[in-house]
N, CA, C and O atoms as a CHARMM CRD file, in Angstrom:
* protein
*
  368
    1    1 MET  N   -141.02100 -52.34800 163.30800 PROA 1      0.00000
    2    1 MET  CA  -139.96900 -51.35300 163.23600 PROA 1      0.00000
    3    1 MET  C   -140.44200 -50.19300 162.37600 PROA 1      0.00000
    4    1 MET  O   -141.18200 -50.38700 161.41200 PROA 1      0.00000
    5    2 SER  N   -140.01900 -49.00700 162.72200 PROA 2      0.00000
    6    2 SER  CA  -140.41900 -47.84500 161.93800 PROA 2      0.00000
    7    2 SER  C   -139.66500 -47.81600 160.61600 PROA 2      0.00000
    8    2 SER  O   -138.63900 -48.47700 160.45800 PROA 2      0.00000
    9    3 LYS  N   -140.17900 -47.05300 159.68100 PROA 3      0.00000
   10    3 LYS  CA  -139.55900 -46.97300 158.36700 PROA 3      0.00000
   11    3 LYS  C   -138.31700 -46.10100 158.36700 PROA 3      0.00000
   12    3 LYS  O   -137.63800 -46.00400 157.34500 PROA 3      0.00000
   13    4 GLU  N   -138.00200 -45.46100 159.49300 PROA 4      0.00000
   14    4 GLU  CA  -136.82100 -44.61400 159.55600 PROA 4      0.00000
   15    4 GLU  C   -135.54000 -45.42300 159.48500 PROA 4      0.00000
   16    4 GLU  O   -134.54100 -44.94700 158.94600 PROA 4      0.00000
   17    5 GLY  N   -135.54800 -46.63700 160.01800 PROA 5      0.00000
   18    5 GLY  CA  -134.34400 -47.45400 160.04300 PROA 5      0.00000
   19    5 GLY  C   -134.10000 -48.23100 158.76500 PROA 5      0.00000
   20    5 GLY  O   -133.04600 -48.85000 158.61900 PROA 5      0.00000
   21    6 LEU  N   -135.03600 -48.21600 157.84200 PROA 6      0.00000
   22    6 LEU  CA  -134.89000 -48.97600 156.60600 PROA 6      0.00000
   23    6 LEU  C   -134.06200 -48.20600 155.59200 PROA 6      0.00000
   24    6 LEU  O   -134.05000 -46.97500 155.59000 PROA 6      0.00000
   25    7 PHE  N   -133.36800 -48.94400 154.72800 PROA 7      0.00000
   26    7 PHE  CA  -132.69600 -48.29000 153.61500 PROA 7      0.00000
   27    7 PHE  C   -133.06800 -49.00000 152.32800 PROA 7      0.00000
   28    7 PHE  O   -133.40900 -50.18300 152.33200 PROA 7      0.00000
   29    8 GLU  N   -133.00000 -48.26500 151.22500 PROA 8      0.00000
   30    8 GLU  CA  -133.42500 -48.78100 149.92700 PROA 8      0.00000
   31    8 GLU  C   -132.22300 -49.09700 149.05400 PROA 8      0.00000
   32    8 GLU  O   -131.17900 -48.45100 149.14300 PROA 8      0.00000
   33    9 ALA  N   -132.39600 -50.10700 148.20600 PROA 9      0.00000
   34    9 ALA  CA  -131.38000 -50.47400 147.22700 PROA 9      0.00000
   35    9 ALA  C   -132.09500 -50.90700 145.95800 PROA 9      0.00000
   36    9 ALA  O   -133.24800 -51.33600 146.00100 PROA 9      0.00000
   37   10 GLU  N   -131.41300 -50.79300 144.84100 PROA 10     0.00000
   38   10 GLU  CA  -131.98100 -51.22700 143.56800 PROA 10     0.00000
   39   10 GLU  C   -131.31000 -52.51800 143.14100 PROA 10     0.00000
   40   10 GLU  O   -130.13600 -52.75700 143.42600 PROA 10     0.00000
   41   11 GLY  N   -132.09000 -53.35100 142.44600 PROA 11     0.00000
   42   11 GLY  CA  -131.56000 -54.61500 141.99300 PROA 11     0.00000
   43   11 GLY  C   -132.38400 -55.17700 140.85500 PROA 11     0.00000
   44   11 GLY  O   -133.30900 -54.53600 140.35500 PROA 11     0.00000
   45   12 VAL  N   -132.02700 -56.40100 140.45300 PROA 12     0.00000
   46   12 VAL  CA  -132.68800 -57.09000 139.34900 PROA 12     0.00000
   47   12 VAL  C   -133.18500 -58.43500 139.85200 PROA 12     0.00000
   48   12 VAL  O   -132.46300 -59.15000 140.54700 PROA 12     0.00000
   49   13 VAL  N   -134.42300 -58.78100 139.50200 PROA 13     0.00000
   50   13 VAL  CA  -134.99400 -60.07300 139.88300 PROA 13     0.00000
   51   13 VAL  C   -134.28100 -61.16700 139.09900 PROA 13     0.00000
   52   13 VAL  O   -134.23300 -61.13300 137.86900 PROA 13     0.00000
   53   14 VAL  N   -133.72700 -62.14200 139.82400 PROA 14     0.00000
   54   14 VAL  CA  -132.99500 -63.23800 139.19100 PROA 14     0.00000
   55   14 VAL  C   -133.87300 -64.48000 139.08600 PROA 14     0.00000
   56   14 VAL  O   -133.97000 -65.08300 138.01700 PROA 14     0.00000
   57   15 ASP  N   -134.51200 -64.86500 140.19200 PROA 15     0.00000
   58   15 ASP  CA  -135.37100 -66.05000 140.22400 PROA 15     0.00000
   59   15 ASP  C   -136.71500 -65.68500 140.83400 PROA 15     0.00000
   60   15 ASP  O   -136.81500 -64.76900 141.65100 PROA 15     0.00000
   61   16 VAL  N   -137.74500 -66.41600 140.42500 PROA 16     0.00000
   62   16 VAL  CA  -139.08600 -66.24600 140.97900 PROA 16     0.00000
   63   16 VAL  C   -139.41500 -67.50900 141.76400 PROA 16     0.00000
   64   16 VAL  O   -139.34900 -68.61300 141.22400 PROA 16     0.00000
   65   17 TYR  N   -139.76900 -67.34800 143.04200 PROA 17     0.00000
   66   17 TYR  CA  -140.12200 -68.44900 143.91600 PROA 17     0.00000
   67   17 TYR  C   -141.61000 -68.38500 144.24000 PROA 17     0.00000
   68   17 TYR  O   -142.24600 -67.35900 143.99900 PROA 17     0.00000
   69   18 PRO  N   -142.17600 -69.46500 144.78500 PROA 18     0.00000
   70   18 PRO  CA  -143.59100 -69.43300 145.16700 PROA 18     0.00000
   71   18 PRO  C   -143.84900 -68.44800 146.30900 PROA 18     0.00000
   72   18 PRO  O   -142.91900 -68.00200 146.98200 PROA 18     0.00000
   73   19 ASP  N   -145.12200 -68.11700 146.51500 PROA 19     0.00000
   74   19 ASP  CA  -145.58000 -67.24900 147.60800 PROA 19     0.00000
   75   19 ASP  C   -145.08200 -65.81900 147.49700 PROA 19     0.00000
   76   19 ASP  O   -144.88500 -65.15900 148.51700 PROA 19     0.00000
   77   20 GLY  N   -144.87600 -65.33100 146.30000 PROA 20     0.00000
   78   20 GLY  CA  -144.49400 -63.93600 146.12600 PROA 20     0.00000
   79   20 GLY  C   -143.09200 -63.61700 146.58500 PROA 20     0.00000
   80   20 GLY  O   -142.81200 -62.49000 146.99400 PROA 20     0.00000
   81   21 ARG  N   -142.20800 -64.59100 146.52300 PROA 21     0.00000
   82   21 ARG  CA  -140.81500 -64.37400 146.91700 PROA 21     0.00000
   83   21 ARG  C   -139.93900 -64.39400 145.67100 PROA 21     0.00000
   84   21 ARG  O   -140.24700 -65.05400 144.67900 PROA 21     0.00000
   85   22 PHE  N   -138.83800 -63.65200 145.75100 PROA 22     0.00000
   86   22 PHE  CA  -137.94400 -63.50000 144.60700 PROA 22     0.00000
   87   22 PHE  C   -136.50400 -63.46900 145.08700 PROA 22     0.00000
   88   22 PHE  O   -136.22000 -63.02000 146.19700 PROA 22     0.00000
   89   23 ARG  N   -135.59600 -63.94900 144.24600 PROA 23     0.00000
   90   23 ARG  CA  -134.16800 -63.75000 144.49700 PROA 23     0.00000
   91   23 ARG  C   -133.77300 -62.52200 143.70200 PROA 23     0.00000
   92   23 ARG  O   -133.95800 -62.47400 142.48600 PROA 23     0.00000
   93   24 VAL  N   -133.22700 -61.52500 144.39300 PROA 24     0.00000
   94   24 VAL  CA  -132.87100 -60.25200 143.78300 PROA 24     0.00000
   95   24 VAL  C   -131.36900 -60.05200 143.91700 PROA 24     0.00000
   96   24 VAL  O   -130.80300 -60.20900 144.99900 PROA 24     0.00000
   97   25 GLN  N   -130.73400 -59.70400 142.80600 PROA 25     0.00000
   98   25 GLN  CA  -129.31500 -59.36400 142.84000 PROA 25     0.00000
   99   25 GLN  C   -129.20100 -57.84700 142.88400 PROA 25     0.00000
  100   25 GLN  O   -129.63200 -57.15500 141.96100 PROA 25     0.00000
  101   26 LEU  N   -128.61900 -57.33800 143.96000 PROA 26     0.00000
  102   26 LEU  CA  -128.48300 -55.90000 144.13900 PROA 26     0.00000
  103   26 LEU  C   -127.37100 -55.35900 143.25000 PROA 26     0.00000
  104   26 LEU  O   -126.60200 -56.12200 142.66500 PROA 26     0.00000
  105   27 GLU  N   -127.29400 -54.03100 143.15300 PROA 27     0.00000
  106   27 GLU  CA  -126.29000 -53.40000 142.30100 PROA 27     0.00000
  107   27 GLU  C   -124.87100 -53.71000 142.75800 PROA 27     0.00000
  108   27 GLU  O   -123.94700 -53.72100 141.94500 PROA 27     0.00000
  109   28 ASN  N   -124.68900 -53.96500 144.06100 PROA 28     0.00000
  110   28 ASN  CA  -123.35300 -54.27400 144.56600 PROA 28     0.00000
  111   28 ASN  C   -122.99300 -55.74900 144.40900 PROA 28     0.00000
  112   28 ASN  O   -121.90700 -56.16200 144.81900 PROA 28     0.00000
  113   29 GLY  N   -123.89100 -56.55800 143.82000 PROA 29     0.00000
  114   29 GLY  CA  -123.61600 -57.96700 143.57300 PROA 29     0.00000
  115   29 GLY  C   -124.12900 -58.90100 144.65100 PROA 29     0.00000
  116   29 GLY  O   -124.04100 -60.11800 144.48900 PROA 29     0.00000
  117   30 HSD  N   -124.65900 -58.38000 145.73700 PROA 30     0.00000
  118   30 HSD  CA  -125.17700 -59.18500 146.83900 PROA 30     0.00000
  119   30 HSD  C   -126.54500 -59.74700 146.46600 PROA 30     0.00000
  120   30 HSD  O   -127.38700 -59.01500 145.94500 PROA 30     0.00000
  121   31 ASN  N   -126.78500 -61.05000 146.72700 PROA 31     0.00000
  122   31 ASN  CA  -128.07700 -61.68600 146.45200 PROA 31     0.00000
  123   31 ASN  C   -128.89300 -61.75300 147.73200 PROA 31     0.00000
  124   31 ASN  O   -128.38200 -62.12900 148.78700 PROA 31     0.00000
  125   32 ILE  N   -130.17900 -61.38300 147.63200 PROA 32     0.00000
  126   32 ILE  CA  -131.07400 -61.44600 148.78100 PROA 32     0.00000
  127   32 ILE  C   -132.37600 -62.11400 148.36700 PROA 32     0.00000
  128   32 ILE  O   -132.67900 -62.22500 147.17900 PROA 32     0.00000
  129   33 ILE  N   -133.14300 -62.55900 149.36000 PROA 33     0.00000
  130   33 ILE  CA  -134.49500 -63.05600 149.14200 PROA 33     0.00000
  131   33 ILE  C   -135.43600 -61.91000 149.49800 PROA 33     0.00000
  132   33 ILE  O   -135.37100 -61.37100 150.60300 PROA 33     0.00000
  133   34 ALA  N   -136.30400 -61.53800 148.56900 PROA 34     0.00000
  134   34 ALA  CA  -137.22600 -60.42400 148.79300 PROA 34     0.00000
  135   34 ALA  C   -138.65300 -60.89600 148.54900 PROA 34     0.00000
  136   34 ALA  O   -138.89700 -61.79500 147.74400 PROA 34     0.00000
  137   35 TYR  N   -139.58400 -60.27700 149.25600 PROA 35     0.00000
  138   35 TYR  CA  -140.99500 -60.59700 149.06800 PROA 35     0.00000
  139   35 TYR  C   -141.72600 -59.36600 148.56300 PROA 35     0.00000
  140   35 TYR  O   -141.24600 -58.24100 148.70300 PROA 35     0.00000
  141   36 THR  N   -142.88000 -59.58900 147.98200 PROA 36     0.00000
  142   36 THR  CA  -143.68500 -58.50700 147.43400 PROA 36     0.00000
  143   36 THR  C   -144.34400 -57.73800 148.56800 PROA 36     0.00000
  144   36 THR  O   -144.91400 -58.33300 149.48200 PROA 36     0.00000
  145   37 GLY  N   -144.26400 -56.41700 148.50700 PROA 37     0.00000
  146   37 GLY  CA  -144.89800 -55.56900 149.51300 PROA 37     0.00000
  147   37 GLY  C   -146.41200 -55.65900 149.43200 PROA 37     0.00000
  148   37 GLY  O   -146.95500 -56.10000 148.41900 PROA 37     0.00000
  149   38 GLY  N   -147.09400 -55.24700 150.48600 PROA 38     0.00000
  150   38 GLY  CA  -148.54600 -55.37800 150.58000 PROA 38     0.00000
  151   38 GLY  C   -149.30600 -54.61700 149.51500 PROA 38     0.00000
  152   38 GLY  O   -150.25800 -55.14800 148.94300 PROA 38     0.00000
  153   39 LYS  N   -148.90800 -53.37900 149.23200 PROA 39     0.00000
  154   39 LYS  CA  -149.61900 -52.59900 148.22000 PROA 39     0.00000
  155   39 LYS  C   -149.39200 -53.16900 146.82700 PROA 39     0.00000
  156   39 LYS  O   -150.28200 -53.09600 145.98000 PROA 39     0.00000
  157   40 MET  N   -148.21200 -53.73800 146.57700 PROA 40     0.00000
  158   40 MET  CA  -147.96400 -54.35700 145.27400 PROA 40     0.00000
  159   40 MET  C   -148.80200 -55.62500 145.12600 PROA 40     0.00000
  160   40 MET  O   -149.30400 -55.92300 144.04200 PROA 40     0.00000
  161   41 ARG  N   -148.94800 -56.36000 146.21400 PROA 41     0.00000
  162   41 ARG  CA  -149.77000 -57.56700 146.18300 PROA 41     0.00000
  163   41 ARG  C   -151.24300 -57.20500 146.01200 PROA 41     0.00000
  164   41 ARG  O   -151.97000 -57.86800 145.27200 PROA 41     0.00000
  165   42 LYS  N   -151.67800 -56.15000 146.70100 PROA 42     0.00000
  166   42 LYS  CA  -153.06800 -55.70800 146.62400 PROA 42     0.00000
  167   42 LYS  C   -153.41800 -55.25100 145.21300 PROA 42     0.00000
  168   42 LYS  O   -154.50400 -55.55500 144.71900 PROA 42     0.00000
  169   43 ASN  N   -152.52300 -54.53400 144.56300 PROA 43     0.00000
  170   43 ASN  CA  -152.76100 -54.03000 143.21000 PROA 43     0.00000
  171   43 ASN  C   -152.35000 -55.01100 142.12000 PROA 43     0.00000
  172   43 ASN  O   -152.38000 -54.67600 140.93600 PROA 43     0.00000
  173   44 ARG  N   -151.97000 -56.21200 142.51400 PROA 44     0.00000
  174   44 ARG  CA  -151.62100 -57.30600 141.59900 PROA 44     0.00000
  175   44 ARG  C   -150.54300 -56.91300 140.59800 PROA 44     0.00000
  176   44 ARG  O   -150.67800 -57.16000 139.39900 PROA 44     0.00000
  177   45 ILE  N   -149.48300 -56.30700 141.09100 PROA 45     0.00000
  178   45 ILE  CA  -148.34300 -55.96800 140.24200 PROA 45     0.00000
  179   45 ILE  C   -147.47100 -57.20700 140.14100 PROA 45     0.00000
  180   45 ILE  O   -146.97200 -57.70400 141.15100 PROA 45     0.00000
  181   46 ARG  N   -147.28900 -57.70300 138.94100 PROA 46     0.00000
  182   46 ARG  CA  -146.53900 -58.93200 138.71000 PROA 46     0.00000
  183   46 ARG  C   -145.10800 -58.61500 138.32200 PROA 46     0.00000
  184   46 ARG  O   -144.82700 -57.58500 137.71000 PROA 46     0.00000
  185   47 MET  N   -144.20000 -59.52600 138.69200 PROA 47     0.00000
  186   47 MET  CA  -142.79400 -59.36400 138.35500 PROA 47     0.00000
  187   47 MET  C   -142.27100 -60.63600 137.72700 PROA 47     0.00000
  188   47 MET  O   -142.68500 -61.74100 138.07900 PROA 47     0.00000
  189   48 LEU  N   -141.36600 -60.46600 136.80200 PROA 48     0.00000
  190   48 LEU  CA  -140.71300 -61.57400 136.12400 PROA 48     0.00000
  191   48 LEU  C   -139.21100 -61.45700 136.32100 PROA 48     0.00000
  192   48 LEU  O   -138.70900 -60.41900 136.75200 PROA 48     0.00000
  193   49 ALA  N   -138.50600 -62.52000 136.00600 PROA 49     0.00000
  194   49 ALA  CA  -137.05000 -62.47700 136.06700 PROA 49     0.00000
  195   49 ALA  C   -136.54500 -61.44100 135.07500 PROA 49     0.00000
  196   49 ALA  O   -136.99000 -61.39900 133.92800 PROA 49     0.00000
  197   50 GLY  N   -135.62400 -60.61500 135.51800 PROA 50     0.00000
  198   50 GLY  CA  -135.07400 -59.56500 134.67900 PROA 50     0.00000
  199   50 GLY  C   -135.63800 -58.19100 134.96200 PROA 50     0.00000
  200   50 GLY  O   -135.11300 -57.20200 134.45100 PROA 50     0.00000
  201   51 ASP  N   -136.70100 -58.09300 135.76600 PROA 51     0.00000
  202   51 ASP  CA  -137.29000 -56.79300 136.10200 PROA 51     0.00000
  203   51 ASP  C   -136.39900 -56.05700 137.09800 PROA 51     0.00000
  204   51 ASP  O   -135.83300 -56.66400 138.00700 PROA 51     0.00000
  205   52 LYS  N   -136.28400 -54.75000 136.91700 PROA 52     0.00000
  206   52 LYS  CA  -135.52800 -53.91400 137.84000 PROA 52     0.00000
  207   52 LYS  C   -136.46800 -53.45400 138.94600 PROA 52     0.00000
  208   52 LYS  O   -137.55800 -52.95600 138.66700 PROA 52     0.00000
  209   53 VAL  N   -136.04800 -53.62000 140.21600 PROA 53     0.00000
  210   53 VAL  CA  -136.90800 -53.32900 141.35600 PROA 53     0.00000
  211   53 VAL  C   -136.15600 -52.50600 142.40600 PROA 53     0.00000
  212   53 VAL  O   -134.92600 -52.46000 142.42700 PROA 53     0.00000
  213   54 THR  N   -136.93800 -51.85800 143.27400 PROA 54     0.00000
  214   54 THR  CA  -136.40000 -51.18200 144.45100 PROA 54     0.00000
  215   54 THR  C   -136.77000 -52.01700 145.66700 PROA 54     0.00000
  216   54 THR  O   -137.92000 -52.42600 145.82100 PROA 54     0.00000
  217   55 VAL  N   -135.78600 -52.26900 146.53300 PROA 55     0.00000
  218   55 VAL  CA  -135.96000 -53.14800 147.68300 PROA 55     0.00000
  219   55 VAL  C   -135.67600 -52.36500 148.95900 PROA 55     0.00000
  220   55 VAL  O   -134.69800 -51.62000 149.02500 PROA 55     0.00000
  221   56 GLU  N   -136.52700 -52.52800 149.97400 PROA 56     0.00000
  222   56 GLU  CA  -136.28000 -51.98200 151.30800 PROA 56     0.00000
  223   56 GLU  C   -135.69000 -53.08000 152.17000 PROA 56     0.00000
  224   56 GLU  O   -136.16500 -54.21500 152.15500 PROA 56     0.00000
  225   57 MET  N   -134.64500 -52.73700 152.92800 PROA 57     0.00000
  226   57 MET  CA  -134.01600 -53.71600 153.81200 PROA 57     0.00000
  227   57 MET  C   -133.78200 -53.08100 155.17500 PROA 57     0.00000
  228   57 MET  O   -133.60900 -51.86700 155.28900 PROA 57     0.00000
  229   58 THR  N   -133.77800 -53.91500 156.20100 PROA 58     0.00000
  230   58 THR  CA  -133.48000 -53.46500 157.54400 PROA 58     0.00000
  231   58 THR  C   -131.99700 -53.71600 157.82700 PROA 58     0.00000
  232   58 THR  O   -131.43700 -54.68000 157.30500 PROA 58     0.00000
  233   59 PRO  N   -131.35900 -52.89400 158.62200 PROA 59     0.00000
  234   59 PRO  CA  -129.93800 -53.12000 158.90800 PROA 59     0.00000
  235   59 PRO  C   -129.68900 -54.35200 159.77500 PROA 59     0.00000
  236   59 PRO  O   -128.54400 -54.78500 159.90300 PROA 59     0.00000
  237   60 TYR  N   -130.73400 -54.92400 160.37200 PROA 60     0.00000
  238   60 TYR  CA  -130.57200 -56.08600 161.23200 PROA 60     0.00000
  239   60 TYR  C   -130.45000 -57.38500 160.45000 PROA 60     0.00000
  240   60 TYR  O   -129.81400 -58.32700 160.92400 PROA 60     0.00000
  241   61 ASP  N   -131.04100 -57.45700 159.26800 PROA 61     0.00000
  242   61 ASP  CA  -130.98000 -58.66700 158.45200 PROA 61     0.00000
  243   61 ASP  C   -130.78200 -58.25200 157.00100 PROA 61     0.00000
  244   61 ASP  O   -131.72900 -57.83500 156.33300 PROA 61     0.00000
  245   62 LEU  N   -129.56700 -58.36400 156.52500 PROA 62     0.00000
  246   62 LEU  CA  -129.23400 -57.90100 155.17600 PROA 62     0.00000
  247   62 LEU  C   -129.44600 -58.97100 154.11200 PROA 62     0.00000
  248   62 LEU  O   -129.09500 -58.76100 152.95100 PROA 62     0.00000
  249   63 ASP  N   -130.01700 -60.12000 154.49100 PROA 63     0.00000
  250   63 ASP  CA  -130.28400 -61.18400 153.52000 PROA 63     0.00000
  251   63 ASP  C   -131.73800 -61.22100 153.07800 PROA 63     0.00000
  252   63 ASP  O   -132.08900 -61.99500 152.18700 PROA 63     0.00000
  253   64 LYS  N   -132.59200 -60.40000 153.68400 PROA 64     0.00000
  254   64 LYS  CA  -134.01300 -60.37100 153.33900 PROA 64     0.00000
  255   64 LYS  C   -134.43600 -58.93900 153.06200 PROA 64     0.00000
  256   64 LYS  O   -133.85000 -57.98800 153.58000 PROA 64     0.00000
  257   65 GLY  N   -135.47700 -58.80200 152.22600 PROA 65     0.00000
  258   65 GLY  CA  -135.96100 -57.46600 151.91300 PROA 65     0.00000
  259   65 GLY  C   -137.39200 -57.49600 151.41900 PROA 65     0.00000
  260   65 GLY  O   -137.98200 -58.56000 151.23100 PROA 65     0.00000
  261   66 ARG  N   -137.94500 -56.29600 151.20900 PROA 66     0.00000
  262   66 ARG  CA  -139.31200 -56.14100 150.71700 PROA 66     0.00000
  263   66 ARG  C   -139.26000 -55.31800 149.44200 PROA 66     0.00000
  264   66 ARG  O   -138.68700 -54.22900 149.42200 PROA 66     0.00000
  265   67 ILE  N   -139.86200 -55.84100 148.37100 PROA 67     0.00000
  266   67 ILE  CA  -139.89800 -55.12700 147.09700 PROA 67     0.00000
  267   67 ILE  C   -140.99300 -54.07600 147.18200 PROA 67     0.00000
  268   67 ILE  O   -142.15300 -54.39100 147.44900 PROA 67     0.00000
  269   68 THR  N   -140.61300 -52.81700 146.95100 PROA 68     0.00000
  270   68 THR  CA  -141.56800 -51.72300 147.07400 PROA 68     0.00000
  271   68 THR  C   -141.90600 -51.07800 145.74400 PROA 68     0.00000
  272   68 THR  O   -142.89900 -50.35600 145.65300 PROA 68     0.00000
  273   69 PHE  N   -141.10900 -51.31600 144.70600 PROA 69     0.00000
  274   69 PHE  CA  -141.36000 -50.65500 143.43100 PROA 69     0.00000
  275   69 PHE  C   -140.75500 -51.47500 142.29800 PROA 69     0.00000
  276   69 PHE  O   -139.63200 -51.96800 142.40700 PROA 69     0.00000
  277   70 ARG  N   -141.51500 -51.61600 141.20100 PROA 70     0.00000
  278   70 ARG  CA  -141.00200 -52.25200 139.97800 PROA 70     0.00000
  279   70 ARG  C   -140.82400 -51.15600 138.94400 PROA 70     0.00000
  280   70 ARG  O   -141.77600 -50.45900 138.59300 PROA 70     0.00000
  281   71 HSD  N   -139.59600 -51.00700 138.45600 PROA 71     0.00000
  282   71 HSD  CA  -139.30100 -49.95900 137.48000 PROA 71     0.00000
  283   71 HSD  C   -139.80800 -50.36800 136.10800 PROA 71     0.00000
  284   71 HSD  O   -139.71600 -51.53300 135.71900 PROA 71     0.00000
  285   72 LYS  N   -140.34100 -49.40400 135.38400 PROA 72     0.00000
  286   72 LYS  CA  -140.86000 -49.67800 134.04800 PROA 72     0.00000
  287   72 LYS  C   -139.71100 -49.86500 133.07500 PROA 72     0.00000
  288   72 LYS  O   -138.66200 -49.23100 133.18800 PROA 72     0.00000
  289   73 ASP  N   -139.93400 -50.74700 132.12300 PROA 73     0.00000
  290   73 ASP  CA  -138.92800 -51.05100 131.11300 PROA 73     0.00000
  291   73 ASP  C   -139.02900 -50.03700 129.97900 PROA 73     0.00000
  292   73 ASP  O   -140.13400 -49.66100 129.58700 PROA 73     0.00000
  293   74 GLU  N   -137.89600 -49.59100 129.44600 PROA 74     0.00000
  294   74 GLU  CA  -137.91100 -48.60300 128.36800 PROA 74     0.00000
  295   74 GLU  C   -138.52400 -49.17400 127.09400 PROA 74     0.00000
  296   74 GLU  O   -139.27300 -48.47900 126.40700 PROA 74     0.00000
  297   75 LYS  N   -138.22100 -50.41700 126.77300 PROA 75     0.00000
  298   75 LYS  CA  -138.76200 -50.99100 125.53800 PROA 75     0.00000
  299   75 LYS  C   -140.26600 -51.24000 125.65000 PROA 75     0.00000
  300   75 LYS  O   -140.97600 -51.16300 124.64800 PROA 75     0.00000
  301   76 ALA  N   -140.76100 -51.53700 126.84900 PROA 76     0.00000
  302   76 ALA  CA  -142.20100 -51.73200 127.03700 PROA 76     0.00000
  303   76 ALA  C   -142.93500 -50.40600 126.87900 PROA 76     0.00000
  304   76 ALA  O   -144.04500 -50.37100 126.34800 PROA 76     0.00000
  305   77 ALA  N   -142.32800 -49.32200 127.33400 PROA 77     0.00000
  306   77 ALA  CA  -142.95600 -48.01100 127.20000 PROA 77     0.00000
  307   77 ALA  C   -143.00200 -47.58500 125.73700 PROA 77     0.00000
  308   77 ALA  O   -143.93900 -46.90300 125.32100 PROA 77     0.00000
  309   78 ALA  N   -142.00600 -47.97700 124.95800 PROA 78     0.00000
  310   78 ALA  CA  -141.98000 -47.61500 123.54400 PROA 78     0.00000
  311   78 ALA  C   -143.04500 -48.38600 122.75700 PROA 78     0.00000
  312   78 ALA  O   -143.58600 -47.87100 121.77900 PROA 78     0.00000
  313   79 MET  N   -143.34800 -49.62400 123.18300 PROA 79     0.00000
  314   79 MET  CA  -144.34200 -50.43700 122.48600 PROA 79     0.00000
  315   79 MET  C   -145.75900 -49.94200 122.75700 PROA 79     0.00000
  316   79 MET  O   -146.65500 -50.14900 121.93900 PROA 79     0.00000
  317   80 GLY  N   -145.96000 -49.30300 123.87400 PROA 80     0.00000
  318   80 GLY  CA  -147.31200 -48.87500 124.23600 PROA 80     0.00000
  319   80 GLY  C   -147.96500 -49.90500 125.12700 PROA 80     0.00000
  320   80 GLY  O   -147.59900 -51.08000 125.10500 PROA 80     0.00000
  321   81 THR  N   -148.92500 -49.46900 125.90700 PROA 81     0.00000
  322   81 THR  CA  -149.54100 -50.38600 126.86200 PROA 81     0.00000
  323   81 THR  C   -150.49000 -51.36800 126.19600 PROA 81     0.00000
  324   81 THR  O   -150.63000 -52.49200 126.67600 PROA 81     0.00000
  325   82 GLN  N   -151.14600 -50.98600 125.10900 PROA 82     0.00000
  326   82 GLN  CA  -152.09400 -51.88100 124.45400 PROA 82     0.00000
  327   82 GLN  C   -151.39100 -53.04800 123.77900 PROA 82     0.00000
  328   82 GLN  O   -151.91500 -54.16200 123.77100 PROA 82     0.00000
  329   83 ALA  N   -150.21900 -52.81200 123.21700 PROA 83     0.00000
  330   83 ALA  CA  -149.50400 -53.88900 122.53700 PROA 83     0.00000
  331   83 ALA  C   -148.96700 -54.89700 123.53800 PROA 83     0.00000
  332   83 ALA  O   -148.84500 -56.08000 123.21800 PROA 83     0.00000
  333   84 GLN  N   -148.64600 -54.44900 124.74200 PROA 84     0.00000
  334   84 GLN  CA  -148.04100 -55.32200 125.72300 PROA 84     0.00000
  335   84 GLN  C   -149.08300 -56.06600 126.55800 PROA 84     0.00000
  336   84 GLN  O   -148.87400 -57.23200 126.89300 PROA 84     0.00000
  337   85 ARG  N   -150.17600 -55.43400 126.89400 PROA 85     0.00000
  338   85 ARG  CA  -151.16200 -55.97300 127.81500 PROA 85     0.00000
  339   85 ARG  C   -152.33100 -56.59300 127.05900 PROA 85     0.00000
  340   85 ARG  O   -152.86300 -55.99200 126.12600 PROA 85     0.00000
  341   86 ARG  N   -152.72900 -57.79600 127.46400 PROA 86     0.00000
  342   86 ARG  CA  -153.90300 -58.43100 126.88400 PROA 86     0.00000
  343   86 ARG  C   -155.05500 -58.34800 127.87000 PROA 86     0.00000
  344   86 ARG  O   -154.85600 -58.35200 129.08500 PROA 86     0.00000
  345   87 GLN  N   -156.24300 -58.27400 127.33500 PROA 87     0.00000
  346   87 GLN  CA  -157.42300 -58.21000 128.17800 PROA 87     0.00000
  347   87 GLN  C   -157.94000 -59.62400 128.43400 PROA 87     0.00000
  348   87 GLN  O   -158.09300 -60.41800 127.50600 PROA 87     0.00000
  349   88 PHE  N   -158.20500 -59.92500 129.69800 PROA 88     0.00000
  350   88 PHE  CA  -158.79000 -61.19700 130.07100 PROA 88     0.00000
  351   88 PHE  C   -160.19200 -60.92800 130.59200 PROA 88     0.00000
  352   88 PHE  O   -160.40100 -60.02600 131.40300 PROA 88     0.00000
  353   89 ARG  N   -161.13500 -61.70500 130.12900 PROA 89     0.00000
  354   89 ARG  CA  -162.52200 -61.51200 130.53000 PROA 89     0.00000
  355   89 ARG  C   -162.96400 -62.66000 131.41700 PROA 89     0.00000
  356   89 ARG  O   -162.59300 -63.81400 131.20600 PROA 89     0.00000
  357   90 LYS  N   -163.75500 -62.32100 132.40100 PROA 90     0.00000
  358   90 LYS  CA  -164.33800 -63.33600 133.26400 PROA 90     0.00000
  359   90 LYS  C   -165.64700 -63.80100 132.65800 PROA 90     0.00000
  360   90 LYS  O   -166.47500 -62.98500 132.25200 PROA 90     0.00000
  361   91 TYR  N   -165.83400 -65.08900 132.59700 PROA 91     0.00000
  362   91 TYR  CA  -167.09000 -65.65900 132.12900 PROA 91     0.00000
  363   91 TYR  C   -167.80500 -66.26600 133.32100 PROA 91     0.00000
  364   91 TYR  O   -167.21500 -67.01600 134.09900 PROA 91     0.00000
  365   92 ARG  N   -169.05700 -65.94000 133.45300 PROA 92     0.00000
  366   92 ARG  CA  -169.82300 -66.46700 134.59200 PROA 92     0.00000
  367   92 ARG  C   -170.83500 -67.46400 134.14700 PROA 92     0.00000
  368   92 ARG  O   -171.56800 -68.00900 134.97200 PROA 92     0.00000
């Protein structure tokens, strides 16, 4: 389906399921199952419960969606990226 028929909604991740799936509660109170979009999976963007996200949904199935964007947290931005992120090194 083309992207013209899709609409976006904002919500909060409630539960994290295996295989990149999440239960998201939308602003209107509706709960849906959403999966991580391809570019988010490719760039290894991780999400936790409580993260605010943007979800794309098709009008044909309002119970499923695709997460397209994770909104940055205000308190994380105030702490700085170095304080929040740890470096992991590969050992060969």
